[in-house]
DRENDO-1510 file (C-alpha; in Angstrom, 1 decimal, always signed):
<recs>
REC; n; res; u; v; w
REC; 1; UNK; +108.7; +103.8; +44.8 .
REC; 2; UNK; +106.6; +106.1; +43.0 .
REC; 3; UNK; +107.4; +110.0; +42.0 .
REC; 4; UNK; +105.3; +111.3; +44.0 .
REC; 5; UNK; +105.8; +109.5; +47.4 .
REC; 6; UNK; +106.7; +111.5; +50.1 .
REC; 7; UNK; +110.7; +110.4; +51.5 .
REC; 8; UNK; +110.4; +112.4; +54.8 .
REC; 9; UNK; +107.9; +112.9; +57.2 .
REC; 10; UNK; +106.0; +115.9; +57.7 .
REC; 11; UNK; +106.4; +118.4; +61.0 .
REC; 12; UNK; +103.0; +118.0; +62.2 .
REC; 13; UNK; +103.3; +117.8; +65.9 .
REC; 14; UNK; +103.1; +121.0; +68.3 .
REC; 15; UNK; +103.8; +121.2; +71.9 .
REC; 16; UNK; +100.1; +120.4; +73.0 .
REC; 17; UNK; +100.2; +117.0; +70.7 .
REC; 18; UNK; +103.8; +116.4; +71.7 .
REC; 19; UNK; +102.8; +116.4; +75.5 .
REC; 20; UNK; +99.7; +114.1; +74.7 .
REC; 21; UNK; +101.6; +112.0; +73.6 .
REC; 22; UNK; +104.0; +111.3; +76.7 .
REC; 23; UNK; +100.7; +111.4; +79.0 .
REC; 24; UNK; +98.4; +109.4; +76.8 .
REC; 25; UNK; +101.5; +106.4; +76.2 .
REC; 26; UNK; +101.6; +106.6; +80.0 .
REC; 27; UNK; +98.3; +106.0; +81.4 .
REC; 28; UNK; +96.8; +103.0; +80.5 .
REC; 29; UNK; +95.8; +100.7; +83.0 .
REC; 30; UNK; +98.2; +100.5; +85.4 .
REC; 31; UNK; +96.9; +102.9; +87.7 .
REC; 32; UNK; +93.5; +101.3; +88.2 .
REC; 33; UNK; +95.1; +98.1; +89.1 .
REC; 34; UNK; +99.0; +97.7; +90.5 .
REC; 35; UNK; +98.5; +99.7; +93.6 .
REC; 36; UNK; +97.2; +96.1; +95.4 .
REC; 37; UNK; +99.8; +93.9; +94.5 .
REC; 38; UNK; +102.0; +96.8; +95.8 .
REC; 39; UNK; +100.2; +97.1; +99.1 .
REC; 40; UNK; +100.4; +93.0; +99.6 .
REC; 41; UNK; +104.3; +93.8; +99.3 .
REC; 42; UNK; +104.5; +96.7; +101.3 .
REC; 43; UNK; +101.3; +96.6; +103.8 .
REC; 44; UNK; +101.6; +100.5; +104.7 .
REC; 45; UNK; +100.2; +103.4; +103.2 .
REC; 46; UNK; +103.6; +105.3; +103.4 .
REC; 47; UNK; +105.6; +102.7; +101.4 .
REC; 48; UNK; +102.3; +102.6; +98.7 .
REC; 49; UNK; +102.5; +106.4; +98.3 .
REC; 50; UNK; +106.3; +106.0; +98.5 .
REC; 51; UNK; +106.6; +103.7; +95.4 .
REC; 52; UNK; +104.3; +105.6; +93.1 .
REC; 53; UNK; +106.5; +109.0; +94.5 .
REC; 54; UNK; +109.8; +107.6; +93.5 .
REC; 55; UNK; +108.7; +106.2; +90.2 .
REC; 56; UNK; +107.0; +109.4; +89.1 .
REC; 57; UNK; +110.8; +111.1; +90.2 .
REC; 58; UNK; +112.8; +108.6; +88.4 .
REC; 59; UNK; +110.5; +109.2; +85.3 .
REC; 60; UNK; +111.2; +113.1; +85.7 .
REC; 61; UNK; +114.5; +112.6; +86.0 .
REC; 62; UNK; +115.1; +110.5; +83.2 .
REC; 63; UNK; +112.7; +112.2; +80.9 .
REC; 64; UNK; +114.6; +115.8; +81.9 .
REC; 65; UNK; +118.1; +113.8; +80.8 .
REC; 66; UNK; +116.8; +112.7; +77.6 .
REC; 67; UNK; +115.4; +116.3; +77.0 .
REC; 68; UNK; +119.3; +116.7; +75.9 .
REC; 69; UNK; +119.3; +113.7; +73.4 .
REC; 70; UNK; +116.3; +114.5; +71.8 .
REC; 71; UNK; +118.2; +118.1; +70.8 .
REC; 72; UNK; +121.0; +116.6; +69.9 .
REC; 73; UNK; +119.0; +114.1; +67.6 .
REC; 74; UNK; +116.0; +115.6; +66.5 .
REC; 75; UNK; +114.9; +112.8; +64.0 .
REC; 76; UNK; +112.8; +109.5; +64.0 .
REC; 77; UNK; +113.8; +106.6; +66.4 .
REC; 78; UNK; +114.8; +108.3; +69.5 .
REC; 79; UNK; +116.3; +106.1; +71.9 .
REC; 80; UNK; +117.6; +103.6; +69.7 .
REC; 81; UNK; +119.3; +106.7; +67.9 .
REC; 82; UNK; +120.7; +107.7; +71.3 .
REC; 83; UNK; +122.3; +104.3; +72.1 .
REC; 84; UNK; +123.6; +103.9; +68.1 .
REC; 85; UNK; +125.4; +106.9; +68.6 .
REC; 86; UNK; +126.8; +107.0; +72.2 .
REC; 87; UNK; +127.6; +103.8; +71.9 .
REC; 88; UNK; +128.0; +101.5; +68.7 .
REC; 89; UNK; +124.9; +100.0; +65.9 .
REC; 90; UNK; +125.2; +96.5; +68.4 .
REC; 91; UNK; +123.3; +98.4; +71.3 .
REC; 92; UNK; +121.1; +100.3; +69.1 .
REC; 93; UNK; +120.1; +97.3; +67.4 .
REC; 94; UNK; +119.9; +95.2; +71.0 .
REC; 95; UNK; +117.1; +97.9; +72.1 .
REC; 96; UNK; +115.3; +97.8; +68.8 .
REC; 97; UNK; +115.3; +94.3; +69.0 .
REC; 98; UNK; +113.8; +93.9; +72.4 .
REC; 99; UNK; +111.5; +96.8; +71.9 .
REC; 100; UNK; +110.1; +95.3; +68.6 .
REC; 101; UNK; +109.8; +91.5; +69.8 .
REC; 102; UNK; +108.1; +92.4; +73.5 .
REC; 103; UNK; +108.2; +95.9; +75.1 .
REC; 104; UNK; +106.5; +98.1; +72.8 .
REC; 105; UNK; +104.3; +95.1; +71.1 .
REC; 106; UNK; +104.0; +93.3; +74.5 .
REC; 107; UNK; +102.5; +96.5; +75.9 .
REC; 108; UNK; +100.4; +97.1; +72.7 .
REC; 109; UNK; +98.9; +93.3; +73.6 .
REC; 110; UNK; +98.0; +93.9; +77.3 .
REC; 111; UNK; +96.7; +97.4; +76.8 .
REC; 112; UNK; +94.3; +95.5; +74.3 .
REC; 113; UNK; +93.2; +93.3; +76.5 .
REC; 114; UNK; +93.2; +95.5; +79.1 .
REC; 115; UNK; +90.6; +97.4; +76.8 .
REC; 116; UNK; +88.5; +93.9; +75.7 .
REC; 117; UNK; +88.3; +93.0; +79.9 .
REC; 118; UNK; +87.0; +96.4; +80.9 .
REC; 119; UNK; +84.9; +96.7; +77.8 .
REC; 120; UNK; +83.0; +93.3; +79.4 .
REC; 121; UNK; +81.6; +95.5; +81.7 .
REC; 122; UNK; +79.2; +97.2; +79.6 .
REC; 123; UNK; +79.0; +94.1; +76.6 .
REC; 124; UNK; +79.5; +91.3; +78.5 .
REC; 125; UNK; +79.9; +89.1; +75.4 .
REC; 126; UNK; +83.3; +90.6; +74.9 .
REC; 127; UNK; +84.4; +88.7; +78.4 .
REC; 128; UNK; +87.5; +86.2; +78.0 .
REC; 129; UNK; +84.8; +83.8; +79.7 .
REC; 130; UNK; +83.3; +83.8; +75.9 .
REC; 131; UNK; +85.3; +80.9; +74.3 .
REC; 132; UNK; +85.2; +81.5; +69.9 .
REC; 133; UNK; +87.7; +78.8; +68.8 .
REC; 134; UNK; +88.9; +75.9; +71.3 .
REC; 135; UNK; +91.7; +74.4; +68.9 .
REC; 136; UNK; +92.7; +71.8; +72.0 .
REC; 137; UNK; +96.3; +73.5; +72.6 .
REC; 138; UNK; +94.8; +77.2; +72.6 .
REC; 139; UNK; +91.7; +79.1; +73.3 .
REC; 140; UNK; +90.8; +81.9; +71.2 .
REC; 141; UNK; +88.5; +84.1; +73.4 .
REC; 142; UNK; +86.3; +87.0; +72.4 .
REC; 143; UNK; +88.7; +89.4; +74.7 .
REC; 144; UNK; +91.6; +88.5; +72.5 .
REC; 145; UNK; +89.4; +89.0; +69.3 .
REC; 146; UNK; +88.2; +92.4; +70.6 .
REC; 147; UNK; +91.8; +93.6; +71.4 .
REC; 148; UNK; +93.3; +92.6; +68.0 .
REC; 149; UNK; +90.3; +94.3; +66.3 .
REC; 150; UNK; +91.3; +97.2; +68.2 .
REC; 151; UNK; +95.2; +96.9; +67.6 .
REC; 152; UNK; +94.5; +96.2; +63.8 .
REC; 153; UNK; +91.5; +99.3; +64.0 .
REC; 154; UNK; +94.4; +101.6; +65.6 .
REC; 155; UNK; +96.7; +101.1; +62.9 .
REC; 156; UNK; +94.8; +101.5; +60.0 .
REC; 157; UNK; +93.6; +104.7; +61.3 .
REC; 158; UNK; +97.5; +105.8; +61.5 .
REC; 159; UNK; +98.1; +104.3; +57.8 .
REC; 160; UNK; +96.1; +107.6; +56.7 .
REC; 161; UNK; +98.8; +109.9; +58.0 .
REC; 162; UNK; +99.8; +111.8; +61.2 .
REC; 163; UNK; +96.4; +114.3; +61.3 .
REC; 164; UNK; +94.2; +111.3; +62.1 .
REC; 165; UNK; +96.6; +109.9; +64.7 .
REC; 166; UNK; +97.0; +113.2; +66.2 .
REC; 167; UNK; +93.5; +113.6; +66.9 .
REC; 168; UNK; +92.9; +110.7; +68.3 .
REC; 169; UNK; +95.8; +110.8; +70.4 .
REC; 170; UNK; +95.3; +114.6; +71.8 .
REC; 171; UNK; +91.5; +114.2; +71.9 .
REC; 172; UNK; +91.3; +111.1; +74.0 .
REC; 173; UNK; +94.4; +112.0; +76.5 .
REC; 174; UNK; +92.4; +115.1; +77.2 .
REC; 175; UNK; +89.6; +113.0; +77.8 .
REC; 176; UNK; +91.1; +110.5; +80.2 .
REC; 177; UNK; +93.1; +113.2; +82.1 .
REC; 178; UNK; +89.6; +115.4; +82.8 .
REC; 179; UNK; +88.0; +112.0; +83.5 .
REC; 180; UNK; +90.7; +111.0; +86.6 .
REC; 181; UNK; +91.0; +114.1; +88.0 .
REC; 182; UNK; +87.6; +113.6; +87.8 .
REC; 183; UNK; +87.2; +110.5; +89.7 .
REC; 184; UNK; +89.9; +112.0; +92.2 .
REC; 185; UNK; +88.3; +114.7; +93.0 .
REC; 186; UNK; +84.7; +113.1; +93.8 .
REC; 187; UNK; +86.6; +110.9; +95.5 .
REC; 188; UNK; +87.6; +112.8; +98.0 .
REC; 189; UNK; +84.5; +115.2; +98.3 .
REC; 190; UNK; +81.7; +112.3; +98.1 .
REC; 191; UNK; +83.5; +109.1; +99.6 .
REC; 192; UNK; +86.8; +109.9; +101.8 .
REC; 193; UNK; +86.5; +109.0; +105.3 .
REC; 194; UNK; +88.6; +110.6; +107.8 .
REC; 195; UNK; +88.7; +107.4; +110.0 .
REC; 196; UNK; +89.5; +105.2; +107.2 .
REC; 197; UNK; +92.2; +107.7; +106.3 .
REC; 198; UNK; +93.7; +107.9; +109.4 .
REC; 199; UNK; +93.7; +104.1; +109.9 .
REC; 200; UNK; +95.8; +103.6; +106.7 .
REC; 201; UNK; +98.2; +105.8; +107.7 .
REC; 202; UNK; +98.6; +104.5; +111.4 .
REC; 203; UNK; +100.6; +101.6; +109.2 .
REC; 204; UNK; +103.4; +104.8; +108.5 .
REC; 205; UNK; +106.0; +103.4; +106.9 .
REC; 206; UNK; +105.6; +99.7; +108.2 .
REC; 207; UNK; +107.4; +97.2; +105.4 .
REC; 208; UNK; +105.9; +93.8; +105.7 .
REC; 209; UNK; +104.1; +91.4; +103.6 .
REC; 210; UNK; +100.3; +91.3; +103.8 .
REC; 211; UNK; +98.2; +88.3; +103.4 .
REC; 212; UNK; +94.6; +87.3; +103.8 .
REC; 213; UNK; +95.5; +86.5; +107.2 .
REC; 214; UNK; +97.4; +89.7; +108.2 .
REC; 215; UNK; +100.9; +90.8; +107.8 .
REC; 216; UNK; +104.2; +89.2; +108.6 .
REC; 217; UNK; +107.3; +90.6; +109.2 .
REC; 218; UNK; +110.1; +90.2; +106.2 .
REC; 219; UNK; +113.3; +88.4; +107.3 .
REC; 220; UNK; +116.8; +89.9; +106.6 .
REC; 221; UNK; +117.5; +91.5; +103.2 .
REC; 222; UNK; +114.3; +90.3; +101.7 .
REC; 223; UNK; +112.8; +93.9; +102.4 .
REC; 224; UNK; +114.6; +95.1; +99.6 .
REC; 225; UNK; +113.4; +92.5; +97.3 .
REC; 226; UNK; +109.7; +93.7; +98.2 .
REC; 227; UNK; +110.4; +97.0; +97.4 .
REC; 228; UNK; +112.0; +96.2; +94.1 .
REC; 229; UNK; +109.0; +94.1; +93.2 .
REC; 230; UNK; +106.7; +97.0; +94.2 .
REC; 231; UNK; +108.7; +99.0; +91.5 .
REC; 232; UNK; +108.2; +96.8; +88.8 .
REC; 233; UNK; +104.3; +97.9; +88.4 .
REC; 234; UNK; +104.9; +101.6; +89.1 .
REC; 235; UNK; +108.1; +101.6; +86.6 .
REC; 236; UNK; +105.3; +100.0; +84.0 .
REC; 237; UNK; +102.5; +102.3; +84.7 .
REC; 238; UNK; +104.6; +105.2; +84.3 .
REC; 239; UNK; +106.6; +103.4; +81.1 .
REC; 240; UNK; +106.6; +105.0; +77.5 .
REC; 241; UNK; +106.7; +108.3; +78.4 .
REC; 242; UNK; +109.9; +108.3; +76.5 .
REC; 243; UNK; +107.4; +107.3; +72.8 .
REC; 244; UNK; +107.4; +111.1; +72.0 .
REC; 245; UNK; +111.3; +110.4; +71.4 .
REC; 246; UNK; +110.3; +108.2; +68.3 .
REC; 247; UNK; +108.5; +110.7; +66.5 .
REC; 248; UNK; +111.2; +113.5; +66.9 .
REC; 249; UNK; +111.0; +113.8; +63.1 .
REC; 250; UNK; +107.4; +114.9; +62.8 .
REC; 251; UNK; +107.9; +117.5; +65.9 .
REC; 252; UNK; +107.9; +121.3; +65.3 .
REC; 253; UNK; +110.8; +122.9; +66.9 .
REC; 254; UNK; +111.9; +119.5; +68.3 .
REC; 255; UNK; +114.9; +121.1; +70.0 .
REC; 256; UNK; +112.6; +122.6; +72.6 .
REC; 257; UNK; +109.1; +120.9; +72.2 .
REC; 258; UNK; +110.7; +117.6; +72.5 .
REC; 259; UNK; +112.4; +118.3; +76.1 .
REC; 260; UNK; +109.5; +120.5; +77.2 .
REC; 261; UNK; +106.9; +118.0; +76.3 .
REC; 262; UNK; +108.6; +115.3; +78.2 .
REC; 263; UNK; +108.9; +117.2; +81.4 .
REC; 264; UNK; +105.5; +118.6; +81.4 .
REC; 265; UNK; +103.9; +115.0; +80.4 .
REC; 266; UNK; +105.5; +113.0; +82.9 .
REC; 267; UNK; +105.1; +115.4; +85.6 .
REC; 268; UNK; +101.4; +116.1; +84.7 .
REC; 269; UNK; +101.1; +111.9; +85.0 .
REC; 270; UNK; +103.0; +111.7; +88.4 .
REC; 271; UNK; +100.5; +114.2; +90.0 .
REC; 272; UNK; +98.0; +112.1; +88.8 .
REC; 273; UNK; +99.3; +108.9; +89.8 .
REC; 274; UNK; +100.1; +110.4; +93.2 .
REC; 275; UNK; +97.0; +112.1; +93.4 .
REC; 276; UNK; +94.8; +109.0; +92.6 .
REC; 277; UNK; +96.5; +106.3; +95.6 .
REC; 278; UNK; +96.1; +109.6; +98.1 .
REC; 279; UNK; +92.2; +109.1; +97.1 .
REC; 280; UNK; +92.5; +105.3; +97.1 .
REC; 281; UNK; +93.8; +105.5; +101.0 .
REC; 282; UNK; +91.3; +107.9; +101.8 .
REC; 283; UNK; +88.0; +105.8; +100.4 .
REC; 284; UNK; +89.1; +102.5; +101.4 .
REC; 285; UNK; +90.9; +100.4; +104.0 .
REC; 286; UNK; +94.4; +98.8; +103.2 .
REC; 287; UNK; +92.9; +95.4; +103.1 .
REC; 288; UNK; +90.5; +96.5; +100.9 .
REC; 289; UNK; +92.9; +97.7; +98.8 .
REC; 290; UNK; +95.3; +95.0; +98.8 .
REC; 291; UNK; +92.6; +92.3; +98.3 .
REC; 292; UNK; +90.1; +94.0; +95.3 .
REC; 293; UNK; +88.7; +91.7; +93.3 .
REC; 294; UNK; +91.3; +90.5; +90.5 .
REC; 295; UNK; +93.3; +93.6; +91.6 .
REC; 296; UNK; +90.9; +95.7; +90.2 .
REC; 297; UNK; +91.4; +99.0; +92.8 .
REC; 298; UNK; +89.8; +101.5; +90.7 .
REC; 299; UNK; +86.8; +99.4; +90.5 .
REC; 300; UNK; +86.2; +98.9; +94.1 .
REC; 301; UNK; +86.8; +102.9; +95.0 .
REC; 302; UNK; +84.3; +103.9; +91.7 .
REC; 303; UNK; +81.9; +101.5; +93.7 .
REC; 304; UNK; +82.5; +103.5; +96.8 .
REC; 305; UNK; +82.3; +106.6; +94.7 .
REC; 306; UNK; +79.1; +106.5; +92.7 .
REC; 307; UNK; +77.6; +103.3; +93.8 .
REC; 308; UNK; +76.3; +100.3; +91.9 .
REC; 309; UNK; +77.0; +102.2; +88.6 .
REC; 310; UNK; +80.9; +103.1; +89.5 .
REC; 311; UNK; +81.7; +99.5; +87.9 .
REC; 312; UNK; +80.3; +101.2; +84.7 .
REC; 313; UNK; +82.2; +104.2; +85.2 .
REC; 314; UNK; +85.5; +102.9; +85.8 .
REC; 315; UNK; +84.7; +100.6; +82.9 .
REC; 316; UNK; +84.2; +103.5; +80.4 .
REC; 317; UNK; +87.5; +105.6; +81.9 .
REC; 318; UNK; +89.5; +102.4; +81.2 .
REC; 319; UNK; +88.2; +101.9; +77.6 .
REC; 320; UNK; +89.1; +105.3; +76.7 .
REC; 321; UNK; +92.1; +105.5; +78.7 .
REC; 322; UNK; +93.6; +102.0; +77.2 .
REC; 323; UNK; +92.2; +103.0; +73.6 .
REC; 324; UNK; +94.6; +106.8; +73.6 .
REC; 325; UNK; +97.4; +104.9; +75.3 .
REC; 326; UNK; +97.4; +101.9; +72.4 .
REC; 327; UNK; +97.1; +104.7; +69.8 .
REC; 328; UNK; +100.1; +106.5; +70.9 .
REC; 329; UNK; +102.0; +103.4; +71.4 .
REC; 330; UNK; +101.4; +101.9; +67.8 .
REC; 331; UNK; +102.0; +105.6; +66.4 .
REC; 332; UNK; +105.2; +105.8; +68.0 .
REC; 333; UNK; +106.5; +102.2; +67.7 .
REC; 334; UNK; +106.9; +101.9; +64.4 .
REC; 335; UNK; +108.9; +105.0; +63.3 .
REC; 336; UNK; +111.7; +102.8; +65.2 .
REC; 337; UNK; +111.4; +99.7; +62.5 .
REC; 338; UNK; +111.8; +102.3; +59.9 .
REC; 339; UNK; +114.5; +103.8; +61.3 .
REC; 340; UNK; +116.5; +100.9; +61.5 .
REC; 341; UNK; +115.7; +99.6; +58.3 .
REC; 342; UNK; +116.8; +103.2; +57.3 .
REC; 343; UNK; +119.8; +102.2; +58.9 .
REC; 344; UNK; +120.7; +98.6; +57.4 .
REC; 345; UNK; +119.1; +97.1; +60.5 .
REC; 346; UNK; +115.8; +95.7; +60.0 .
REC; 347; UNK; +113.7; +94.5; +57.1 .
REC; 348; UNK; +114.9; +96.9; +54.2 .
REC; 349; UNK; +111.0; +97.1; +53.2 .
REC; 350; UNK; +110.2; +99.0; +55.9 .
REC; 351; UNK; +112.4; +101.8; +55.3 .
REC; 352; UNK; +109.7; +103.6; +53.1 .
REC; 353; UNK; +106.8; +106.0; +53.7 .
REC; 354; UNK; +103.5; +105.7; +52.1 .
REC; 355; UNK; +101.7; +108.6; +50.2 .
REC; 356; UNK; +100.5; +109.5; +53.4 .
REC; 357; UNK; +104.2; +110.3; +54.9 .
REC; 358; UNK; +103.9; +107.4; +57.2 .
REC; 359; UNK; +105.5; +104.0; +57.5 .
REC; 360; UNK; +102.6; +101.8; +56.4 .
REC; 361; UNK; +104.4; +98.4; +56.5 .
REC; 362; UNK; +106.2; +99.4; +59.8 .
REC; 363; UNK; +102.8; +99.7; +61.2 .
REC; 364; UNK; +101.4; +96.4; +59.5 .
REC; 365; UNK; +104.0; +94.5; +60.9 .
REC; 366; UNK; +104.1; +95.6; +64.5 .
REC; 367; UNK; +100.1; +95.0; +64.1 .
REC; 368; UNK; +100.9; +91.4; +63.0 .
REC; 369; UNK; +103.3; +90.8; +66.0 .
REC; 370; UNK; +101.1; +92.5; +68.4 .
REC; 371; UNK; +98.0; +90.5; +67.3 .
REC; 372; UNK; +99.8; +87.2; +67.9 .
REC; 373; UNK; +101.1; +88.3; +71.3 .
REC; 374; UNK; +97.3; +88.8; +72.3 .
REC; 375; UNK; +96.8; +85.1; +70.9 .
REC; 376; UNK; +99.9; +83.6; +72.9 .
REC; 377; UNK; +98.2; +84.0; +76.2 .
REC; 378; UNK; +101.9; +85.2; +77.2 .
REC; 379; UNK; +102.4; +88.8; +77.1 .
REC; 380; UNK; +101.5; +89.5; +80.6 .
REC; 381; UNK; +104.7; +87.3; +81.5 .
REC; 382; UNK; +106.8; +88.7; +78.5 .
REC; 383; UNK; +106.2; +92.0; +80.2 .
REC; 384; UNK; +107.0; +91.2; +83.6 .
REC; 385; UNK; +110.6; +89.4; +82.4 .
REC; 386; UNK; +111.4; +92.8; +80.5 .
REC; 387; UNK; +111.3; +95.2; +83.1 .
REC; 388; UNK; +114.9; +94.5; +84.0 .
REC; 389; UNK; +115.9; +95.1; +80.6 .
REC; 390; UNK; +113.6; +98.4; +80.2 .
REC; 391; UNK; +115.5; +99.7; +82.7 .
REC; 392; UNK; +119.1; +98.6; +81.6 .
REC; 393; UNK; +118.5; +100.0; +78.6 .
REC; 394; UNK; +117.5; +103.9; +80.4 .
REC; 395; UNK; +120.6; +103.2; +82.6 .
REC; 396; UNK; +122.7; +102.9; +79.3 .
REC; 397; UNK; +120.9; +105.7; +77.3 .
REC; 398; UNK; +121.7; +108.3; +80.1 .
REC; 399; UNK; +125.3; +107.2; +80.5 .
REC; 400; UNK; +125.2; +107.8; +76.7 .
REC; 401; UNK; +124.8; +111.6; +77.7 .
REC; 402; UNK; +128.2; +111.4; +79.5 .
REC; 403; UNK; +130.1; +109.4; +76.8 .
REC; 404; UNK; +128.9; +111.8; +73.6 .
REC; 405; UNK; +129.7; +115.1; +76.3 .
REC; 406; UNK; +133.1; +113.1; +76.5 .
REC; 407; UNK; +133.3; +112.1; +72.7 .
REC; 408; UNK; +131.8; +114.4; +70.7 .
REC; 409; UNK; +131.9; +117.8; +72.2 .
REC; 410; UNK; +131.0; +119.3; +69.1 .
REC; 411; UNK; +127.4; +118.3; +68.7 .
REC; 412; UNK; +124.9; +121.6; +69.0 .
REC; 413; UNK; +123.1; +121.0; +72.4 .
REC; 414; UNK; +120.3; +123.2; +72.4 .
REC; 415; UNK; +119.1; +122.1; +75.4 .
REC; 416; UNK; +121.4; +120.3; +78.3 .
REC; 417; UNK; +120.2; +117.9; +80.7 .
REC; 418; UNK; +118.8; +119.3; +83.6 .
REC; 419; UNK; +121.1; +119.2; +86.9 .
REC; 420; UNK; +123.8; +117.7; +85.0 .
REC; 421; UNK; +125.8; +115.8; +86.4 .
REC; 422; UNK; +123.8; +115.1; +89.6 .
REC; 423; UNK; +120.4; +114.0; +88.2 .
REC; 424; UNK; +122.1; +111.9; +85.5 .
REC; 425; UNK; +124.0; +110.2; +88.2 .
REC; 426; UNK; +121.0; +109.9; +90.6 .
REC; 427; UNK; +118.4; +108.1; +88.3 .
REC; 428; UNK; +121.7; +105.6; +87.0 .
REC; 429; UNK; +122.5; +104.8; +90.9 .
REC; 430; UNK; +118.6; +104.6; +91.6 .
REC; 431; UNK; +117.8; +102.5; +88.8 .
REC; 432; UNK; +120.9; +100.0; +89.4 .
REC; 433; UNK; +120.0; +99.2; +92.7 .
REC; 434; UNK; +116.5; +98.4; +91.7 .
REC; 435; UNK; +117.9; +96.1; +88.8 .
REC; 436; UNK; +120.5; +94.4; +91.5 .
REC; 437; UNK; +117.6; +93.9; +93.9 .
REC; 438; UNK; +115.5; +92.7; +91.3 .
REC; 439; UNK; +118.2; +90.3; +89.8 .
REC; 440; UNK; +118.8; +88.6; +93.5 .
REC; 441; UNK; +115.1; +88.6; +94.6 .
REC; 442; UNK; +112.9; +88.3; +91.7 .
REC; 443; UNK; +115.0; +86.4; +89.0 .
REC; 444; UNK; +111.7; +85.6; +87.0 .
REC; 445; UNK; +111.9; +89.3; +86.1 .
REC; 446; UNK; +115.5; +89.3; +85.0 .
REC; 447; UNK; +116.8; +86.4; +83.8 .
REC; 448; UNK; +114.1; +85.6; +80.8 .
REC; 449; UNK; +114.2; +89.0; +79.7 .
REC; 450; UNK; +118.2; +89.1; +79.4 .
REC; 451; UNK; +118.1; +86.1; +77.7 .
REC; 452; UNK; +115.7; +87.8; +75.5 .
REC; 453; UNK; +118.2; +90.4; +74.4 .
REC; 454; UNK; +121.2; +88.3; +74.3 .
REC; 455; UNK; +119.6; +86.5; +71.8 .
REC; 456; UNK; +119.4; +89.9; +69.5 .
REC; 457; UNK; +123.5; +89.2; +69.0 .
REC; 458; UNK; +123.9; +86.2; +66.8 .
REC; 459; UNK; +120.5; +87.6; +65.1 .
REC; 460; UNK; +122.7; +91.1; +64.5 .
REC; 461; UNK; +125.6; +89.3; +63.4 .
REC; 462; UNK; +124.0; +86.8; +61.5 .
REC; 463; UNK; +121.3; +88.3; +59.9 .
REC; 464; UNK; +121.8; +91.9; +59.9 .
REC; 465; UNK; +125.3; +92.9; +60.7 .
REC; 466; UNK; +126.7; +92.8; +57.4 .
REC; 467; UNK; +124.2; +94.8; +55.6 .
REC; 468; UNK; +124.3; +97.9; +57.9 .
REC; 469; UNK; +124.8; +101.1; +56.6 .
REC; 470; UNK; +125.6; +102.9; +60.4 .
REC; 471; UNK; +129.5; +102.9; +61.5 .
REC; 472; UNK; +130.3; +102.6; +64.9 .
REC; 473; UNK; +130.5; +105.8; +66.9 .
</recs>
């Protein structure tokens, strides 16, 4: 390390920047797509709205609880640090292992491919039907190459320093928030139909499976599995809100601004998501939402609002949305690997900052793995597998608040979890119910993800366990 190379992060993010990290990392392409699958699972306007509202309430509850942890440990690493401090290094490592292998990198890959897929509406040569290389065992499409180039470009920008990544994040997030509100308002003013709205809400809170030929009632407890399956899409669309905790070492007044940005960002996105779905219900019949081409509900709504040009409008909006989302994911994720490396729980070469005070090596390693996931074509499946695991780690982290209050009462707590202990307990119970329902009725979402996490145990003990610097809490 050179004498003039920085050894600590610069506190460069204000409250607005931090809030834009929260909102920008949450809003990708999900809001434009997943409502189709939800309607097929529940077949009613009431349950569609409730699925998004419940995801928003759970996210807000978790965000308010994380505020206490972020104020106690205002340093890079976020959830990894909280789990390590509340439990032990193994639990922290298992989160970091899952985070690197699929949670963050898989999301980066999926968002990158979504960018390319919708870019193809404007530039058809970038589509996934344009095969560039056929190796027999795999094909490389223009969409995959575009997604990789996007990840490489944003990674490079973020190696130049915090300022560059911050400018992209704040400007693109403000743009997509304004555009989304514009889409919602134009939809309600220009394309809303009273008869469509009334027919949709005539379904009330009916819970049935909707197929092309009509709805069929669920038998027994299968309805619980349908609700849990519906929550997979809404929870993923509302995920990544905690990315701001990973950059805690770079936020001004972290004891105040992290908790406040978590609340403001998650509240803003919840309002957007619920409002967008109410707009969908006022513009399109439920059957059209459920069976929109390739589940592209946003495209179908935009065509109703703006006519033929609506396809290009929504494509441009999703390009802006996914570009900003991936920037936030790339910027924040590398800080986790940097912190793990400093604890002796990841490649030691990642435990350095470059001359611009950012973890460049961690950024490039993340870039390489995310790019491979883009090529694998399996990232979508991996994201489905890991939703169960994501919820488990959220539950453990919030349980950590109770453990830390009991075991380490001397730690400073500039902010305490809002509604403690009721709201944190509500999240733990609600998320546990969803996990158990997924375990019982959607095993394809649970066992592979759980197996991936358990694979981290031998990795921990045989690769990094002996060289760790940290000791159990």
